[in-house]
N, C-alpha and C positions, 0 to 999 in steps of 0.2 A: 505494500500501499504505500502510495504517495504522502511522506510527512510534510506538512505544513512547515512551512520555513518562513523566519520571517525577520528582515531587515530594521535595526533599532539606529537611528541617528541623533545625536545629540547634537544640538549647533547654541556653541555658547562658547565668546573669547577666552572668559575667564575661568571657564570649567576647563578648557581645553590647556589652558596654561599654567594648571594646575595653583589657581588663586580662591577656589572654592571646591569643592565635592560637588560633582553631576549627580545633580536629580532625577533629571527626565528618564535617564535609563534603568535605573531601579525599582523610577514611579513603573516605569511601564512595564520593566520584566513581573512586578510583582500584580501588578493587574493584569495582567495576560495567565500567571498563574491562576492567580481568583476567578478566571471568567472561561478559559478554553476547557474543554473537556477533551477533547482530543488530542492527539501527543502532537509535539510541533518544539521546533527548534528555534531557537535563537542566533543571531552575527548582531554586533555588537561595532557601533564608531561616534569617536567622542571626535568632533573635529570645531574649530573655528569659523567662524562666520564670514567666509569664502567663497563664493560663487562658485570657483571652480573646482574648488575640494569638497563642496555639498553637488556640485553634480558628479565629480569622480566618486564619488563613495552611494551616490544612489546606482549610478550605471554597473560599478564591480557589484553590488550587493542582487538587482535583476538581473546583469549579464554573465557573470563568472560564476555568481554562487546560488544562482537559482532562486531566490526569493521569490516567493507568491504575493507577500507582502510588506512596504517599506513604512515603519511608521517613524515621521521624523517629530520631534520637539524644540521650540524655539526658533527666535528669527525671521519671526512671521507680521512683525509692528510693521509700523512708518517709519522706522529711525532707518538713518541710513544705514544703516551695519545690518539691519533687517534683512535680507537675501533669500532665505531659504525659501520661498514662495516663486521667486525668478527663478533660481536653481532649478527648482522642482518641474513649473513649466517650461526651461530650456532642454529639460530630456525627456518628455511628454510624446508619445506617440496621441494622445487622445485626451480631452478634461472633461472630467465628470465634476460640472458645476453645484450638481444637488448634495456633495459635500462637503463644501464651501460655504453654501447657503443654511446646514441644518446644525452645523457646525457654530456659527454664527446667532441663530435664532437659540441653540442652546445657553450660549454667554452670555445674551442679552437678558437672559432671566437672573442672572446675579452681579452685571456689571450693563453700564451705558458705553462705555469703551469697547466693548465686542464687536462694535459696526468699526474699529480702526483694525480688525485683523486682515489679514491678506491671506491664511488660511487657503488650501486648494487641496481637490485630488485628484489625481491623472490618475495613465493607464501608460506605462512603458513594456512591451514584448508581452509577456503573460503577467503582469505584476498590476498591483495598485498600491499608490505611493499616499500614503493622507498625511499633510502639515499639521499634528497637533500644537498646543497650547506647550507653553514652557512652565508651569508650575503644577506640579505632580496635582494639589488639588479640581485646577482644570483639568487638568489629561482625565482622569478620571471621570470626571463630570460632564464631559465630550463623548465619553466610550458611553458610558451608562444610561446619559440622557439626565430629565431634570425626573427629581423623585419627591412626593409628597413624604411625610413622617411614617407613615406606618411603610413607606417603601414603593408604596403603588407610583407607575411611571407617566407623568403628565406630558412628557417631550422625549418622544427616542430618542438615545442617542445612535452617534453613527455604528456603532458595532452591531448592532441589529441589523444593519447591510450587509457587511463586510463580506461574512461565509457564503451568501448566496452570489455575491460580484465573485468571489473565489471562484466558488463554483461554475460560474459564466465565462470564467477564464482559462476553463481545464483542467482548476490547480485541483488539491485535494478538498473532500466533504468532509468540513470544518465544525465541531458542533461546541455549544457554549452549555455552560451552567446556568442554566433560566433564571433563578436568583438572583443574579449577578446583571444579566443581559441576554434575553430570550432572541437568538439567531431566526431573523424570519426569510420564511422561502414560501412560493407557491407551491398546491398541496401536492402539485405534479412532481414539484425538483425532490419533494422530503424523501426520505430515503426508508426503508423498515430498518428497527433496532434489532 
């Protein structure tokens, strides 16, 4: 069986230079462990806010390492050094605008500055690439969605759609722990357990 390969890219000048500990990759790894119930492996890269280096990391993870999913964290705002989205678009074969729209929709429930985010989702070859926020709390909210006190989902997180997208790209069948995030597929795409 084809195992899910996930590339994790944390984009930060300061963390990549050792000024402080990277929080993006540990937050992503921890969340994936709690959310994804099928087998997967991760490949991580910690790099500065340099467009050429981000492009190179995405291309390496997709083209050489065969990742089905690449999640980036950081570098998606309007500041001059925020070039993650530019790098992602530069190496994209196709744009998936719904991801950016939904990520901003989720974040707007928490902060009005969500409209400043330039996060995108794209496809390169067989892989889905999604730009996530830089803060661990925001990463979790974006992936899981907006929930009330009882845990009921009010606004769907983006990860609900990711397993089916990977399936449509001829990747592995990805299952999730529905108490964290329920993967959605049309009935015709659900495999019997």
